[in-house]
C-alpha positions as CSV (number, residue, x, y, z in Angstrom):
1,M,18.2,26.4,-33.3
2,N,18.9,23.7,-31.0
3,Q,16.7,23.4,-27.8
4,T,17.8,21.2,-25.1
5,K,15.3,20.0,-22.6
6,T,16.3,20.7,-19.1
7,V,15.7,18.1,-16.7
8,P,14.8,19.1,-13.2
9,H,17.0,17.9,-10.4
10,Y,15.4,16.2,-7.5
11,P,17.5,15.2,-4.4
12,T,18.1,11.6,-3.5
13,P,16.4,10.8,-0.2
14,T,18.8,9.9,2.6
15,L,19.9,6.3,3.0
16,K,18.2,6.1,6.3
17,R,14.9,7.5,4.9
18,R,14.9,5.0,2.1
19,L,15.7,2.1,4.4
20,V,13.1,3.0,7.0
21,C,10.5,3.3,4.3
22,M,11.5,0.0,2.9
23,M,12.1,-2.1,6.1
24,I,9.0,-0.9,8.0
25,Y,6.4,0.6,5.9
26,E,6.9,-1.5,2.8
27,A,7.4,-4.5,4.6
28,A,4.1,-4.3,6.5
29,L,2.4,-3.7,3.2
30,V,4.0,-6.5,1.4
31,F,3.3,-8.7,4.3
32,G,-0.6,-7.9,3.7
33,V,-0.1,-8.6,0.0
34,I,1.5,-11.9,0.8
35,F,-1.1,-12.9,3.3
36,F,-3.9,-12.2,1.0
37,A,-2.2,-13.9,-2.1
38,S,-1.4,-17.0,0.1
39,F,-5.0,-17.0,1.2
40,I,-6.1,-16.9,-2.6
41,F,-3.5,-19.7,-3.5
42,D,-4.6,-22.0,-0.6
43,V,-8.3,-21.5,-1.4
44,S,-7.9,-22.2,-5.1
45,T,-5.5,-25.2,-4.7
46,Q,-7.4,-26.5,-1.6
47,S,-4.0,-26.6,0.1
48,K,-4.0,-27.2,3.8
49,S,-0.3,-26.7,4.6
50,A,2.1,-24.0,3.5
51,L,4.5,-26.6,2.6
52,T,2.0,-28.1,0.0
53,M,3.1,-27.1,-3.4
54,R,5.9,-25.0,-2.0
55,L,7.6,-24.1,-5.2
56,A,4.3,-23.2,-7.0
57,R,3.4,-21.0,-4.0
58,E,6.8,-19.3,-4.1
59,I,6.6,-18.6,-7.8
60,F,3.1,-17.4,-7.6
61,L,4.0,-15.0,-4.7
62,F,7.1,-13.8,-6.7
63,F,4.7,-12.8,-9.5
64,V,2.1,-11.2,-7.1
65,I,4.7,-9.2,-5.2
66,G,6.2,-8.1,-8.6
67,S,2.8,-7.2,-10.0
68,Y,2.2,-5.0,-6.7
69,F,5.6,-3.2,-7.3
70,V,5.4,-2.8,-11.0
71,F,1.9,-1.6,-10.9
72,F,2.5,1.2,-8.5
73,W,6.0,2.2,-10.0
74,R,4.3,2.4,-13.5
75,R,1.1,4.2,-12.3
76,S,2.7,7.0,-10.3
77,G,6.1,6.0,-9.3
78,Q,5.3,5.4,-5.7
79,T,3.9,2.5,-3.7
80,L,1.8,3.4,-0.8
81,A,4.8,3.4,1.6
82,M,6.9,5.6,-0.8
83,Q,3.9,8.1,-0.9
84,T,4.0,8.3,2.9
85,W,7.9,9.0,2.9
86,R,7.7,11.3,-0.2
87,I,9.9,9.0,-2.2
88,K,9.4,8.4,-5.9
89,L,10.8,6.1,-8.5
90,V,11.7,7.8,-11.8
91,N,13.6,7.1,-15.0
92,D,17.0,8.7,-15.5
93,D,15.2,11.7,-17.0
94,N,12.8,12.2,-14.1
95,Q,9.9,10.7,-16.2
96,R,7.7,7.8,-15.5
97,V,9.4,4.5,-15.5
98,P,8.6,2.2,-18.5
99,L,7.2,-1.2,-18.0
100,V,10.4,-3.1,-19.0
101,K,12.5,-1.0,-16.6
102,A,10.1,-1.5,-13.8
103,I,10.2,-5.3,-14.1
104,V,14.0,-5.2,-14.6
105,R,14.3,-3.1,-11.4
106,Y,11.9,-5.6,-9.4
107,C,14.1,-8.5,-10.5
108,L,17.4,-6.8,-9.5
109,A,15.9,-5.8,-6.1
110,W,16.0,-9.4,-5.2
111,M,19.7,-9.0,-4.8
112,W,18.9,-7.5,-1.4
113,F,18.2,-11.1,-0.4
114,L,19.3,-13.6,-2.9
115,P,22.9,-13.9,-2.1
116,G,22.1,-14.6,1.5
117,F,19.6,-17.3,0.5
118,I,22.2,-18.9,-1.8
119,V,24.8,-18.8,1.1
120,S,22.5,-20.3,3.4
121,Y,21.5,-23.0,1.1
122,Q,25.1,-23.9,0.1
123,L,25.9,-24.1,3.9
124,G,23.0,-26.2,4.7
125,L,21.6,-23.7,7.1
126,K,18.3,-24.0,8.5
127,N,15.4,-21.9,10.3
128,S,16.8,-18.9,12.2
129,Q,20.4,-19.5,11.0
130,I,19.2,-18.3,7.6
131,G,18.9,-14.8,9.0
132,I,22.5,-14.2,9.4
133,P,23.7,-14.4,5.8
134,V,20.5,-12.7,4.7
135,A,21.3,-9.9,7.1
136,I,24.8,-9.5,6.0
137,G,23.7,-9.7,2.3
138,F,21.2,-7.0,3.0
139,C,23.6,-4.7,4.7
140,A,26.1,-5.1,1.9
141,W,23.5,-4.3,-0.7
142,A,22.4,-1.2,1.2
143,A,26.1,-0.2,1.4
144,T,26.3,0.0,-2.4
145,A,24.6,3.4,-2.0
146,L,27.6,4.8,-0.1
147,F,29.9,4.1,-3.2
148,V,27.8,5.8,-5.9
149,K,28.1,9.5,-6.6
150,D,24.5,10.1,-6.3
151,G,23.7,7.6,-3.5
152,Q,21.4,5.5,-5.5
153,F,21.3,1.7,-4.9
154,L,23.1,-0.7,-7.2
155,H,19.9,-2.1,-8.7
156,D,18.7,1.4,-9.4
157,K,22.0,2.1,-11.3
158,L,21.6,-1.2,-13.3
159,A,18.0,-0.6,-14.2
160,K,18.8,3.1,-14.9
161,T,16.1,4.3,-12.5
162,R,16.4,6.7,-9.6
163,L,14.8,7.2,-6.2
164,V,14.0,10.9,-5.7
165,E,12.6,12.9,-2.9
166,V,9.2,14.4,-3.7
167,P,9.0,18.1,-2.4
168,K,6.4,18.7,0.4
169,P,3.2,20.1,-1.1
170,T,2.9,23.9,-0.7
171,E,0.1,25.1,1.6
172,Q,-2.7,27.1,-0.1
173,K,-4.3,29.6,1.8
């Protein structure tokens, strides 16, 4: 007898919901992580300026931010911001995301910003000018969710992960 495992279907959160979660809540939390990690970096390297050892600082922060996301995605599928907005990262079969997929998703998620940074570098843009190509790239990447059947972002499709809406907890009387 062939038993097939039925996978529960959870809806994809709206694009607006995912963007607000990411741009407001997650950004504030990641700012705190960056602030604390930069403090640790400065104390351990006795650095007096953010420009001192800039490349080493950027590599360090890349790994710290990655550790933050991968840790939460592996543990419960939700960062603190995602818990607030009842959004969860799952595998294609609605199970916990394996370590390799979490790392791949983190690296692919840099595509929100990387094209804009590359264009800025190629055009020699400085300071506030960088914001324009980064914002255009950000919007273009967000728009990828509009062209996919289930509304997932392109980096989720490539990493074979999904963002799903967690149902509201039922009230117990």
